[in-house]
Structure formats: structure tokens, C-alpha cells
Biotite code that builds the C-alpha atoms (Angstrom):
import biotite.structure as struc

atoms = struc.array([
    struc.Atom([-60.467, -56.815, 139.017], chain_id="A", res_id=1, res_name="MET", atom_name="CA", element="C"),
    struc.Atom([-63.093, -57.044, 136.276], chain_id="A", res_id=2, res_name="ARG", atom_name="CA", element="C"),
    struc.Atom([-63.466, -60.096, 134.065], chain_id="A", res_id=3, res_name="ASP", atom_name="CA", element="C"),
    struc.Atom([-61.272, -60.014, 131.011], chain_id="A", res_id=4, res_name="HIS", atom_name="CA", element="C"),
    struc.Atom([-60.475, -62.053, 127.964], chain_id="A", res_id=5, res_name="GLN", atom_name="CA", element="C"),
    struc.Atom([-57.601, -64.539, 128.314], chain_id="A", res_id=6, res_name="PRO", atom_name="CA", element="C"),
    struc.Atom([-54.396, -63.436, 126.654], chain_id="A", res_id=7, res_name="ILE", atom_name="CA", element="C"),
    struc.Atom([-52.231, -65.403, 124.220], chain_id="A", res_id=8, res_name="ALA", atom_name="CA", element="C"),
    struc.Atom([-49.240, -65.930, 126.509], chain_id="A", res_id=9, res_name="VAL", atom_name="CA", element="C"),
    struc.Atom([-46.873, -67.328, 123.878], chain_id="A", res_id=10, res_name="ASP", atom_name="CA", element="C"),
    struc.Atom([-47.589, -64.336, 121.603], chain_id="A", res_id=11, res_name="THR", atom_name="CA", element="C"),
    struc.Atom([-46.862, -61.889, 124.415], chain_id="A", res_id=12, res_name="LEU", atom_name="CA", element="C"),
    struc.Atom([-43.641, -63.695, 125.285], chain_id="A", res_id=13, res_name="LEU", atom_name="CA", element="C"),
    struc.Atom([-42.481, -63.422, 121.672], chain_id="A", res_id=14, res_name="SER", atom_name="CA", element="C"),
    struc.Atom([-42.603, -59.612, 121.995], chain_id="A", res_id=15, res_name="HIS", atom_name="CA", element="C"),
    struc.Atom([-40.380, -59.556, 125.100], chain_id="A", res_id=16, res_name="VAL", atom_name="CA", element="C"),
    struc.Atom([-36.755, -58.814, 124.169], chain_id="A", res_id=17, res_name="ALA", atom_name="CA", element="C"),
    struc.Atom([-35.474, -61.658, 126.331], chain_id="A", res_id=18, res_name="LEU", atom_name="CA", element="C"),
    struc.Atom([-37.506, -64.243, 124.416], chain_id="A", res_id=19, res_name="PHE", atom_name="CA", element="C"),
    struc.Atom([-37.690, -62.618, 120.979], chain_id="A", res_id=20, res_name="GLY", atom_name="CA", element="C"),
    struc.Atom([-36.661, -65.002, 118.216], chain_id="A", res_id=21, res_name="GLY", atom_name="CA", element="C"),
    struc.Atom([-37.320, -68.199, 120.178], chain_id="A", res_id=22, res_name="LEU", atom_name="CA", element="C"),
    struc.Atom([-38.916, -70.982, 118.171], chain_id="A", res_id=23, res_name="ALA", atom_name="CA", element="C"),
    struc.Atom([-42.703, -71.369, 118.582], chain_id="A", res_id=24, res_name="PRO", atom_name="CA", element="C"),
    struc.Atom([-42.192, -74.759, 120.258], chain_id="A", res_id=25, res_name="THR", atom_name="CA", element="C"),
    struc.Atom([-39.950, -73.170, 122.910], chain_id="A", res_id=26, res_name="LYS", atom_name="CA", element="C"),
    struc.Atom([-42.373, -70.306, 123.458], chain_id="A", res_id=27, res_name="LEU", atom_name="CA", element="C"),
    struc.Atom([-45.142, -72.864, 123.909], chain_id="A", res_id=28, res_name="ALA", atom_name="CA", element="C"),
    struc.Atom([-43.083, -74.650, 126.587], chain_id="A", res_id=29, res_name="LYS", atom_name="CA", element="C"),
    struc.Atom([-42.516, -71.389, 128.425], chain_id="A", res_id=30, res_name="LEU", atom_name="CA", element="C"),
    struc.Atom([-46.202, -70.506, 128.130], chain_id="A", res_id=31, res_name="ALA", atom_name="CA", element="C"),
    struc.Atom([-47.202, -73.725, 129.920], chain_id="A", res_id=32, res_name="LYS", atom_name="CA", element="C"),
    struc.Atom([-45.312, -72.553, 132.999], chain_id="A", res_id=33, res_name="GLY", atom_name="CA", element="C"),
    struc.Atom([-46.577, -68.971, 132.760], chain_id="A", res_id=34, res_name="THR", atom_name="CA", element="C"),
    struc.Atom([-49.554, -67.371, 134.447], chain_id="A", res_id=35, res_name="ARG", atom_name="CA", element="C"),
    struc.Atom([-51.072, -63.972, 133.906], chain_id="A", res_id=36, res_name="GLU", atom_name="CA", element="C"),
    struc.Atom([-51.230, -61.547, 136.845], chain_id="A", res_id=37, res_name="GLN", atom_name="CA", element="C"),
    struc.Atom([-53.337, -58.383, 136.865], chain_id="A", res_id=38, res_name="ARG", atom_name="CA", element="C"),
    struc.Atom([-53.023, -55.654, 139.474], chain_id="A", res_id=39, res_name="TYR", atom_name="CA", element="C"),
    struc.Atom([-54.577, -52.315, 140.302], chain_id="A", res_id=40, res_name="GLY", atom_name="CA", element="C"),
    struc.Atom([-52.742, -49.174, 141.365], chain_id="A", res_id=41, res_name="LYS", atom_name="CA", element="C"),
    struc.Atom([-50.394, -49.412, 144.382], chain_id="A", res_id=42, res_name="ASP", atom_name="CA", element="C"),
    struc.Atom([-50.684, -53.211, 144.617], chain_id="A", res_id=43, res_name="ASN", atom_name="CA", element="C"),
    struc.Atom([-47.752, -55.266, 145.901], chain_id="A", res_id=44, res_name="ILE", atom_name="CA", element="C"),
    struc.Atom([-46.300, -57.778, 143.432], chain_id="A", res_id=45, res_name="VAL", atom_name="CA", element="C"),
    struc.Atom([-43.729, -59.061, 145.926], chain_id="A", res_id=46, res_name="PHE", atom_name="CA", element="C"),
    struc.Atom([-42.164, -57.811, 149.128], chain_id="A", res_id=47, res_name="GLN", atom_name="CA", element="C"),
    struc.Atom([-38.534, -57.374, 150.073], chain_id="A", res_id=48, res_name="GLN", atom_name="CA", element="C"),
    struc.Atom([-37.685, -60.670, 151.813], chain_id="A", res_id=49, res_name="GLY", atom_name="CA", element="C"),
    struc.Atom([-40.125, -62.861, 149.807], chain_id="A", res_id=50, res_name="ASP", atom_name="CA", element="C"),
    struc.Atom([-38.771, -65.976, 148.134], chain_id="A", res_id=51, res_name="ILE", atom_name="CA", element="C"),
    struc.Atom([-38.434, -65.768, 144.355], chain_id="A", res_id=52, res_name="CYS", atom_name="CA", element="C"),
    struc.Atom([-40.550, -68.395, 142.601], chain_id="A", res_id=53, res_name="THR", atom_name="CA", element="C"),
    struc.Atom([-40.070, -67.262, 139.024], chain_id="A", res_id=54, res_name="GLY", atom_name="CA", element="C"),
    struc.Atom([-39.534, -64.435, 136.584], chain_id="A", res_id=55, res_name="LEU", atom_name="CA", element="C"),
    struc.Atom([-41.966, -61.496, 136.361], chain_id="A", res_id=56, res_name="HIS", atom_name="CA", element="C"),
    struc.Atom([-42.299, -59.868, 132.933], chain_id="A", res_id=57, res_name="VAL", atom_name="CA", element="C"),
    struc.Atom([-44.124, -56.548, 132.490], chain_id="A", res_id=58, res_name="MET", atom_name="CA", element="C"),
    struc.Atom([-46.793, -56.663, 129.775], chain_id="A", res_id=59, res_name="VAL", atom_name="CA", element="C"),
    struc.Atom([-48.536, -53.388, 130.561], chain_id="A", res_id=60, res_name="PHE", atom_name="CA", element="C"),
    struc.Atom([-48.022, -50.653, 133.139], chain_id="A", res_id=61, res_name="GLY", atom_name="CA", element="C"),
    struc.Atom([-45.202, -49.644, 135.458], chain_id="A", res_id=62, res_name="GLN", atom_name="CA", element="C"),
    struc.Atom([-43.798, -51.127, 138.660], chain_id="A", res_id=63, res_name="VAL", atom_name="CA", element="C"),
    struc.Atom([-41.415, -49.463, 141.085], chain_id="A", res_id=64, res_name="LYS", atom_name="CA", element="C"),
    struc.Atom([-38.681, -51.474, 142.768], chain_id="A", res_id=65, res_name="LEU", atom_name="CA", element="C"),
    struc.Atom([-37.718, -50.115, 146.171], chain_id="A", res_id=66, res_name="SER", atom_name="CA", element="C"),
    struc.Atom([-36.035, -50.824, 149.477], chain_id="A", res_id=67, res_name="VAL", atom_name="CA", element="C"),
    struc.Atom([-37.211, -49.577, 152.870], chain_id="A", res_id=68, res_name="SER", atom_name="CA", element="C"),
    struc.Atom([-35.406, -48.860, 156.111], chain_id="A", res_id=69, res_name="SER", atom_name="CA", element="C"),
    struc.Atom([-36.549, -50.065, 159.533], chain_id="A", res_id=70, res_name="ALA", atom_name="CA", element="C"),
    struc.Atom([-37.966, -46.559, 160.015], chain_id="A", res_id=71, res_name="GLN", atom_name="CA", element="C"),
    struc.Atom([-40.106, -46.911, 156.890], chain_id="A", res_id=72, res_name="GLY", atom_name="CA", element="C"),
    struc.Atom([-38.057, -44.608, 154.654], chain_id="A", res_id=73, res_name="VAL", atom_name="CA", element="C"),
    struc.Atom([-38.390, -45.777, 151.046], chain_id="A", res_id=74, res_name="GLU", atom_name="CA", element="C"),
    struc.Atom([-35.723, -45.562, 148.344], chain_id="A", res_id=75, res_name="LYS", atom_name="CA", element="C"),
    struc.Atom([-36.839, -46.254, 144.768], chain_id="A", res_id=76, res_name="VAL", atom_name="CA", element="C"),
    struc.Atom([-34.211, -48.338, 142.986], chain_id="A", res_id=77, res_name="VAL", atom_name="CA", element="C"),
    struc.Atom([-35.829, -48.568, 139.562], chain_id="A", res_id=78, res_name="ASP", atom_name="CA", element="C"),
    struc.Atom([-39.071, -48.204, 137.615], chain_id="A", res_id=79, res_name="VAL", atom_name="CA", element="C"),
    struc.Atom([-39.807, -51.197, 135.384], chain_id="A", res_id=80, res_name="VAL", atom_name="CA", element="C"),
    struc.Atom([-41.518, -50.496, 132.071], chain_id="A", res_id=81, res_name="GLN", atom_name="CA", element="C"),
    struc.Atom([-43.377, -52.569, 129.485], chain_id="A", res_id=82, res_name="GLN", atom_name="CA", element="C"),
    struc.Atom([-41.374, -55.504, 128.108], chain_id="A", res_id=83, res_name="GLY", atom_name="CA", element="C"),
    struc.Atom([-38.868, -55.510, 130.975], chain_id="A", res_id=84, res_name="GLN", atom_name="CA", element="C"),
    struc.Atom([-38.302, -58.069, 133.727], chain_id="A", res_id=85, res_name="CYS", atom_name="CA", element="C"),
    struc.Atom([-38.700, -57.061, 137.344], chain_id="A", res_id=86, res_name="LEU", atom_name="CA", element="C"),
    struc.Atom([-35.636, -58.765, 138.802], chain_id="A", res_id=87, res_name="ASP", atom_name="CA", element="C"),
    struc.Atom([-33.791, -61.349, 136.690], chain_id="A", res_id=88, res_name="LYS", atom_name="CA", element="C"),
    struc.Atom([-30.932, -61.846, 139.148], chain_id="A", res_id=89, res_name="ALA", atom_name="CA", element="C"),
    struc.Atom([-33.102, -63.113, 142.032], chain_id="A", res_id=90, res_name="SER", atom_name="CA", element="C"),
    struc.Atom([-34.123, -66.218, 140.128], chain_id="A", res_id=91, res_name="ILE", atom_name="CA", element="C"),
    struc.Atom([-30.528, -67.488, 140.166], chain_id="A", res_id=92, res_name="PHE", atom_name="CA", element="C"),
    struc.Atom([-29.669, -66.987, 143.837], chain_id="A", res_id=93, res_name="VAL", atom_name="CA", element="C"),
    struc.Atom([-31.190, -68.921, 146.691], chain_id="A", res_id=94, res_name="ASP", atom_name="CA", element="C"),
    struc.Atom([-31.963, -65.738, 148.620], chain_id="A", res_id=95, res_name="LYS", atom_name="CA", element="C"),
    struc.Atom([-35.069, -63.588, 149.208], chain_id="A", res_id=96, res_name="PRO", atom_name="CA", element="C"),
    struc.Atom([-35.874, -60.597, 147.018], chain_id="A", res_id=97, res_name="TYR", atom_name="CA", element="C"),
    struc.Atom([-33.637, -57.623, 147.947], chain_id="A", res_id=98, res_name="PRO", atom_name="CA", element="C"),
    struc.Atom([-36.364, -55.183, 146.826], chain_id="A", res_id=99, res_name="VAL", atom_name="CA", element="C"),
    struc.Atom([-40.131, -54.770, 146.922], chain_id="A", res_id=100, res_name="SER", atom_name="CA", element="C"),
    struc.Atom([-42.213, -54.380, 143.767], chain_id="A", res_id=101, res_name="ALA", atom_name="CA", element="C"),
    struc.Atom([-45.306, -52.159, 143.769], chain_id="A", res_id=102, res_name="GLN", atom_name="CA", element="C"),
    struc.Atom([-47.512, -51.103, 140.868], chain_id="A", res_id=103, res_name="THR", atom_name="CA", element="C"),
    struc.Atom([-47.808, -47.433, 139.895], chain_id="A", res_id=104, res_name="LEU", atom_name="CA", element="C"),
    struc.Atom([-51.107, -47.968, 138.077], chain_id="A", res_id=105, res_name="GLY", atom_name="CA", element="C"),
    struc.Atom([-53.090, -50.788, 136.507], chain_id="A", res_id=106, res_name="ASN", atom_name="CA", element="C"),
    struc.Atom([-50.631, -53.480, 135.450], chain_id="A", res_id=107, res_name="CYS", atom_name="CA", element="C"),
    struc.Atom([-50.525, -56.799, 133.668], chain_id="A", res_id=108, res_name="THR", atom_name="CA", element="C"),
    struc.Atom([-47.573, -59.116, 134.285], chain_id="A", res_id=109, res_name="LEU", atom_name="CA", element="C"),
    struc.Atom([-46.564, -62.618, 133.331], chain_id="A", res_id=110, res_name="LEU", atom_name="CA", element="C"),
    struc.Atom([-45.052, -64.904, 135.972], chain_id="A", res_id=111, res_name="HIS", atom_name="CA", element="C"),
    struc.Atom([-42.853, -67.642, 134.487], chain_id="A", res_id=112, res_name="ILE", atom_name="CA", element="C"),
    struc.Atom([-42.034, -70.421, 136.945], chain_id="A", res_id=113, res_name="SER", atom_name="CA", element="C"),
    struc.Atom([-38.415, -70.908, 137.933], chain_id="A", res_id=114, res_name="LYS", atom_name="CA", element="C"),
    struc.Atom([-38.400, -74.580, 136.887], chain_id="A", res_id=115, res_name="SER", atom_name="CA", element="C"),
    struc.Atom([-39.577, -73.748, 133.346], chain_id="A", res_id=116, res_name="VAL", atom_name="CA", element="C"),
    struc.Atom([-36.941, -71.011, 133.006], chain_id="A", res_id=117, res_name="ILE", atom_name="CA", element="C"),
    struc.Atom([-34.186, -73.347, 134.183], chain_id="A", res_id=118, res_name="PHE", atom_name="CA", element="C"),
    struc.Atom([-35.299, -76.111, 131.788], chain_id="A", res_id=119, res_name="ASP", atom_name="CA", element="C"),
    struc.Atom([-35.160, -73.696, 128.860], chain_id="A", res_id=120, res_name="GLU", atom_name="CA", element="C"),
    struc.Atom([-31.782, -72.263, 129.888], chain_id="A", res_id=121, res_name="LEU", atom_name="CA", element="C"),
    struc.Atom([-30.327, -75.776, 130.004], chain_id="A", res_id=122, res_name="ALA", atom_name="CA", element="C"),
    struc.Atom([-31.382, -76.257, 126.397], chain_id="A", res_id=123, res_name="ASP", atom_name="CA", element="C"),
    struc.Atom([-30.665, -72.840, 124.853], chain_id="A", res_id=124, res_name="ASP", atom_name="CA", element="C"),
    struc.Atom([-27.233, -71.191, 125.051], chain_id="A", res_id=125, res_name="HIS", atom_name="CA", element="C"),
    struc.Atom([-28.465, -68.062, 123.271], chain_id="A", res_id=126, res_name="GLU", atom_name="CA", element="C"),
    struc.Atom([-31.075, -67.516, 125.971], chain_id="A", res_id=127, res_name="LEU", atom_name="CA", element="C"),
    struc.Atom([-28.370, -67.931, 128.620], chain_id="A", res_id=128, res_name="VAL", atom_name="CA", element="C"),
    struc.Atom([-26.336, -65.223, 126.883], chain_id="A", res_id=129, res_name="ARG", atom_name="CA", element="C"),
    struc.Atom([-29.326, -62.884, 126.799], chain_id="A", res_id=130, res_name="ARG", atom_name="CA", element="C"),
    struc.Atom([-30.066, -63.385, 130.492], chain_id="A", res_id=131, res_name="VAL", atom_name="CA", element="C"),
    struc.Atom([-26.406, -62.786, 131.394], chain_id="A", res_id=132, res_name="MET", atom_name="CA", element="C"),
    struc.Atom([-26.338, -59.658, 129.226], chain_id="A", res_id=133, res_name="ALA", atom_name="CA", element="C"),
    struc.Atom([-29.477, -58.344, 130.941], chain_id="A", res_id=134, res_name="GLY", atom_name="CA", element="C"),
    struc.Atom([-28.027, -58.890, 134.406], chain_id="A", res_id=135, res_name="ILE", atom_name="CA", element="C"),
    struc.Atom([-24.751, -57.267, 133.312], chain_id="A", res_id=136, res_name="ALA", atom_name="CA", element="C"),
    struc.Atom([-26.603, -54.194, 131.999], chain_id="A", res_id=137, res_name="ARG", atom_name="CA", element="C"),
    struc.Atom([-28.478, -53.882, 135.281], chain_id="A", res_id=138, res_name="ARG", atom_name="CA", element="C"),
    struc.Atom([-25.235, -54.145, 137.267], chain_id="A", res_id=139, res_name="THR", atom_name="CA", element="C"),
    struc.Atom([-23.639, -51.528, 135.019], chain_id="A", res_id=140, res_name="HIS", atom_name="CA", element="C"),
    struc.Atom([-26.592, -49.193, 135.582], chain_id="A", res_id=141, res_name="GLN", atom_name="CA", element="C"),
    struc.Atom([-26.336, -49.658, 139.349], chain_id="A", res_id=142, res_name="LEU", atom_name="CA", element="C"),
    struc.Atom([-22.677, -48.641, 139.184], chain_id="A", res_id=143, res_name="MET", atom_name="CA", element="C"),
    struc.Atom([-23.607, -45.535, 137.181], chain_id="A", res_id=144, res_name="LEU", atom_name="CA", element="C"),
    struc.Atom([-26.282, -44.733, 139.768], chain_id="A", res_id=145, res_name="ASP", atom_name="CA", element="C"),
    struc.Atom([-23.754, -45.032, 142.591], chain_id="A", res_id=146, res_name="MET", atom_name="CA", element="C"),
    struc.Atom([-21.396, -42.718, 140.706], chain_id="A", res_id=147, res_name="GLU", atom_name="CA", element="C"),
    struc.Atom([-24.211, -40.211, 140.185], chain_id="A", res_id=148, res_name="SER", atom_name="CA", element="C"),
    struc.Atom([-25.258, -40.212, 143.856], chain_id="A", res_id=149, res_name="TYR", atom_name="CA", element="C"),
    struc.Atom([-21.642, -39.814, 144.992], chain_id="A", res_id=150, res_name="SER", atom_name="CA", element="C"),
    struc.Atom([-20.266, -37.293, 142.513], chain_id="A", res_id=151, res_name="LEU", atom_name="CA", element="C"),
    struc.Atom([-23.103, -35.302, 140.956], chain_id="A", res_id=152, res_name="LEU", atom_name="CA", element="C"),
    struc.Atom([-25.168, -32.516, 142.469], chain_id="A", res_id=153, res_name="SER", atom_name="CA", element="C"),
    struc.Atom([-28.941, -32.769, 142.661], chain_id="A", res_id=154, res_name="GLY", atom_name="CA", element="C"),
    struc.Atom([-29.255, -30.313, 139.768], chain_id="A", res_id=155, res_name="ARG", atom_name="CA", element="C"),
    struc.Atom([-26.925, -32.412, 137.612], chain_id="A", res_id=156, res_name="GLN", atom_name="CA", element="C"),
    struc.Atom([-28.891, -35.578, 138.403], chain_id="A", res_id=157, res_name="ARG", atom_name="CA", element="C"),
    struc.Atom([-32.183, -33.977, 137.412], chain_id="A", res_id=158, res_name="ILE", atom_name="CA", element="C"),
    struc.Atom([-30.779, -32.575, 134.157], chain_id="A", res_id=159, res_name="ILE", atom_name="CA", element="C"),
    struc.Atom([-29.286, -35.984, 133.339], chain_id="A", res_id=160, res_name="ASN", atom_name="CA", element="C"),
    struc.Atom([-32.663, -37.580, 134.006], chain_id="A", res_id=161, res_name="TYR", atom_name="CA", element="C"),
    struc.Atom([-34.469, -35.164, 131.706], chain_id="A", res_id=162, res_name="LEU", atom_name="CA", element="C"),
    struc.Atom([-31.875, -35.714, 128.985], chain_id="A", res_id=163, res_name="MET", atom_name="CA", element="C"),
    struc.Atom([-32.270, -39.489, 129.337], chain_id="A", res_id=164, res_name="SER", atom_name="CA", element="C"),
    struc.Atom([-35.984, -39.101, 128.576], chain_id="A", res_id=165, res_name="GLU", atom_name="CA", element="C"),
    struc.Atom([-35.104, -37.665, 125.129], chain_id="A", res_id=166, res_name="LEU", atom_name="CA", element="C"),
    struc.Atom([-33.767, -39.390, 122.051], chain_id="A", res_id=167, res_name="ASP", atom_name="CA", element="C"),
    struc.Atom([-30.289, -38.146, 121.169], chain_id="A", res_id=168, res_name="GLU", atom_name="CA", element="C"),
    struc.Atom([-31.691, -36.889, 117.865], chain_id="A", res_id=169, res_name="SER", atom_name="CA", element="C"),
    struc.Atom([-33.634, -34.257, 119.846], chain_id="A", res_id=170, res_name="ARG", atom_name="CA", element="C"),
    struc.Atom([-30.713, -32.900, 121.872], chain_id="A", res_id=171, res_name="HIS", atom_name="CA", element="C"),
    struc.Atom([-30.474, -29.867, 119.587], chain_id="A", res_id=172, res_name="GLY", atom_name="CA", element="C"),
    struc.Atom([-34.201, -29.131, 119.501], chain_id="A", res_id=173, res_name="ASP", atom_name="CA", element="C"),
    struc.Atom([-36.187, -26.274, 120.994], chain_id="A", res_id=174, res_name="GLU", atom_name="CA", element="C"),
    struc.Atom([-39.507, -26.241, 122.878], chain_id="A", res_id=175, res_name="ASN", atom_name="CA", element="C"),
    struc.Atom([-39.399, -29.952, 123.610], chain_id="A", res_id=176, res_name="VAL", atom_name="CA", element="C"),
    struc.Atom([-42.121, -31.414, 125.835], chain_id="A", res_id=177, res_name="VAL", atom_name="CA", element="C"),
    struc.Atom([-41.423, -34.304, 128.211], chain_id="A", res_id=178, res_name="ILE", atom_name="CA", element="C"),
    struc.Atom([-44.415, -36.052, 129.756], chain_id="A", res_id=179, res_name="GLU", atom_name="CA", element="C"),
    struc.Atom([-43.303, -37.471, 133.104], chain_id="A", res_id=180, res_name="LEU", atom_name="CA", element="C"),
    struc.Atom([-44.251, -41.146, 133.128], chain_id="A", res_id=181, res_name="ARG", atom_name="CA", element="C"),
    struc.Atom([-44.222, -41.521, 136.923], chain_id="A", res_id=182, res_name="VAL", atom_name="CA", element="C"),
    struc.Atom([-45.008, -39.331, 139.914], chain_id="A", res_id=183, res_name="ARG", atom_name="CA", element="C"),
    struc.Atom([-42.449, -36.674, 140.817], chain_id="A", res_id=184, res_name="LYS", atom_name="CA", element="C"),
    struc.Atom([-41.965, -38.245, 144.230], chain_id="A", res_id=185, res_name="GLY", atom_name="CA", element="C"),
    struc.Atom([-40.945, -41.530, 142.607], chain_id="A", res_id=186, res_name="VAL", atom_name="CA", element="C"),
    struc.Atom([-38.484, -39.730, 140.305], chain_id="A", res_id=187, res_name="ILE", atom_name="CA", element="C"),
    struc.Atom([-37.040, -37.843, 143.278], chain_id="A", res_id=188, res_name="ALA", atom_name="CA", element="C"),
    struc.Atom([-36.446, -41.070, 145.210], chain_id="A", res_id=189, res_name="SER", atom_name="CA", element="C"),
    struc.Atom([-34.975, -42.712, 142.105], chain_id="A", res_id=190, res_name="ARG", atom_name="CA", element="C"),
    struc.Atom([-32.465, -39.827, 141.931], chain_id="A", res_id=191, res_name="LEU", atom_name="CA", element="C"),
    struc.Atom([-31.720, -40.091, 145.672], chain_id="A", res_id=192, res_name="ASN", atom_name="CA", element="C"),
    struc.Atom([-33.349, -36.740, 146.422], chain_id="A", res_id=193, res_name="LEU", atom_name="CA", element="C"),
    struc.Atom([-36.103, -35.729, 148.807], chain_id="A", res_id=194, res_name="THR", atom_name="CA", element="C"),
    struc.Atom([-39.288, -34.588, 147.121], chain_id="A", res_id=195, res_name="GLN", atom_name="CA", element="C"),
    struc.Atom([-38.761, -31.095, 148.567], chain_id="A", res_id=196, res_name="GLU", atom_name="CA", element="C"),
    struc.Atom([-35.217, -30.888, 147.160], chain_id="A", res_id=197, res_name="HIS", atom_name="CA", element="C"),
    struc.Atom([-36.443, -32.169, 143.797], chain_id="A", res_id=198, res_name="PHE", atom_name="CA", element="C"),
    struc.Atom([-39.203, -29.528, 143.648], chain_id="A", res_id=199, res_name="SER", atom_name="CA", element="C"),
    struc.Atom([-36.800, -26.782, 144.695], chain_id="A", res_id=200, res_name="ARG", atom_name="CA", element="C"),
    struc.Atom([-34.365, -27.642, 141.876], chain_id="A", res_id=201, res_name="ILE", atom_name="CA", element="C"),
    struc.Atom([-37.186, -27.696, 139.324], chain_id="A", res_id=202, res_name="LEU", atom_name="CA", element="C"),
    struc.Atom([-38.176, -24.223, 140.550], chain_id="A", res_id=203, res_name="HIS", atom_name="CA", element="C"),
    struc.Atom([-34.564, -23.005, 140.245], chain_id="A", res_id=204, res_name="GLU", atom_name="CA", element="C"),
    struc.Atom([-34.307, -24.350, 136.681], chain_id="A", res_id=205, res_name="LEU", atom_name="CA", element="C"),
    struc.Atom([-37.618, -22.639, 135.890], chain_id="A", res_id=206, res_name="SER", atom_name="CA", element="C"),
    struc.Atom([-36.341, -19.349, 137.316], chain_id="A", res_id=207, res_name="GLU", atom_name="CA", element="C"),
    struc.Atom([-33.308, -19.635, 135.018], chain_id="A", res_id=208, res_name="LEU", atom_name="CA", element="C"),
    struc.Atom([-35.603, -20.143, 132.023], chain_id="A", res_id=209, res_name="GLY", atom_name="CA", element="C"),
    struc.Atom([-34.166, -23.593, 131.330], chain_id="A", res_id=210, res_name="LEU", atom_name="CA", element="C"),
    struc.Atom([-37.460, -25.440, 131.813], chain_id="A", res_id=211, res_name="ILE", atom_name="CA", element="C"),
    struc.Atom([-41.159, -24.783, 132.309], chain_id="A", res_id=212, res_name="LYS", atom_name="CA", element="C"),
    struc.Atom([-43.191, -27.052, 134.579], chain_id="A", res_id=213, res_name="VAL", atom_name="CA", element="C"),
    struc.Atom([-46.849, -27.657, 133.741], chain_id="A", res_id=214, res_name="ASP", atom_name="CA", element="C"),
    struc.Atom([-48.175, -30.435, 135.972], chain_id="A", res_id=215, res_name="GLY", atom_name="CA", element="C"),
    struc.Atom([-46.668, -33.667, 134.655], chain_id="A", res_id=216, res_name="THR", atom_name="CA", element="C"),
    struc.Atom([-45.244, -31.883, 131.601], chain_id="A", res_id=217, res_name="ARG", atom_name="CA", element="C"),
    struc.Atom([-41.733, -30.444, 131.442], chain_id="A", res_id=218, res_name="ILE", atom_name="CA", element="C"),
    struc.Atom([-41.158, -27.996, 128.576], chain_id="A", res_id=219, res_name="ILE", atom_name="CA", element="C"),
    struc.Atom([-37.532, -27.405, 127.599], chain_id="A", res_id=220, res_name="ILE", atom_name="CA", element="C"),
    struc.Atom([-37.147, -24.189, 125.553], chain_id="A", res_id=221, res_name="PRO", atom_name="CA", element="C"),
    struc.Atom([-33.627, -25.123, 124.428], chain_id="A", res_id=222, res_name="ASN", atom_name="CA", element="C"),
    struc.Atom([-32.327, -28.646, 125.075], chain_id="A", res_id=223, res_name="VAL", atom_name="CA", element="C"),
    struc.Atom([-28.710, -27.766, 124.305], chain_id="A", res_id=224, res_name="GLU", atom_name="CA", element="C"),
    struc.Atom([-28.718, -24.930, 126.844], chain_id="A", res_id=225, res_name="CYS", atom_name="CA", element="C"),
    struc.Atom([-30.174, -27.200, 129.529], chain_id="A", res_id=226, res_name="LEU", atom_name="CA", element="C"),
    struc.Atom([-27.598, -29.906, 128.855], chain_id="A", res_id=227, res_name="ASN", atom_name="CA", element="C"),
    struc.Atom([-24.723, -27.413, 128.997], chain_id="A", res_id=228, res_name="LYS", atom_name="CA", element="C"),
    struc.Atom([-25.959, -26.050, 132.312], chain_id="A", res_id=229, res_name="HIS", atom_name="CA", element="C"),
    struc.Atom([-25.184, -29.277, 134.188], chain_id="A", res_id=230, res_name="LYS", atom_name="CA", element="C"),
    struc.Atom([-21.453, -28.512, 133.898], chain_id="A", res_id=231, res_name="THR", atom_name="CA", element="C"),
    struc.Atom([-21.778, -24.956, 135.215], chain_id="A", res_id=232, res_name="GLU", atom_name="CA", element="C"),
])
């Protein structure tokens, strides 16, 4: 990677939801155990089976979390965005990472050592509550994903995904444009679909006039009509 200016770690940490509101002295303590990590596209942050040494926080970019079979078939579990943590739960269990983390483009992350996190948790009950809430939200989302894979058709999953990319205030709008933030293949795997099945459903929705596909852009002529169609 090219040379770059050092970043103010404590300032960046203050903008992460998990650490927002912490006193400057506490942020400074965390910063001492934090190192900056910069990656290019398709770089591995950690592999499934690696030992967790700390908490990874996304500053810039996107990282996919995935699992792979012995045959090399990959299943994307999640896509981590700016301000999110890659895998909070792994820091608390004495087991290897259950997923691999790979960048989807140029990325900047912060790695906070496990010992520094534990020291701060021992001294801050509010931070403990935030960490527990984050893990609970992730578990809840995994349960929703399992429900979706088990009970919803591929078309319903794709419509739900598109709706999730919109603010609720736009659910009654027309000619809405969604810019896909990750590759279609990654989205397909995230929805437990093959890329071919994903493309076929997009074509079917286009044929019905519910969407228009223009590269990485999805145009929805009528959001309400698209949302209603998932129950038909």
C-alpha cells in the first residue's frame, strides 16, 4: 500500500457506535492498544479457524464474512460496513473464528487488542451493555436469516433485500434508484441463492415491470407495488 498520513485513532473510535460517548481518557486507553490496518481489494483480514486476538472495527470500506465447505463452496454470512465490528462474539469465546473475513475493496480497519477491550469492560458497565446488545442484535438477525432461508421464496428474499436498502419514508415513492453497494454474486450468496438464480429472479421482476436493472443500479418504478408483490 502507498504511504499515508497516520490517523487519530482515538478520534475514529469516538465515531464508532460501540464507543461513542466514552470519556477522552478511556478512548485514549483504547487507542494505546489499537493499530491501524489497511488492505486492498480481496485481501484476507482473517481466516475461518484463526485465533481471535482482538476486535476489528471498520473505518472505511466493506468486508464480507463467509464460511466455506470442504469442496470450496462459499456462503456469505454478512457484509460489514463502516462503523461496524467484524465479529464481536469471537473475542469472548476461546475458539477460532467461525467465519473468514475478506475485503470487497480498499479498506481501513482498526484492530483493538483483546486485553485492552477486557480491561475497559471490567471498568465500564455501560460498555458491557453495548457489547451485549450488539451480540444480541446479531443473533436476532441470524434467526431472521434462518427464517428467511427456510420459509421465503427466492423472489421474496430479493424483494425484502431491496426494501431493506430503502428508508421506510421512501416506501411510497416512485422511480427510486438503489445503487448496489456490493457485487451481485455477494448479495446472492448472502440471500442463500446461486448467482444464476439471483439473476433469473431479477430478470423476472424486470419482465413484470417491477424493477429495471442498469448495471449496479436498480430502478424501482413503484416501491409499493414491488413490496406488495412479495405476498403474491
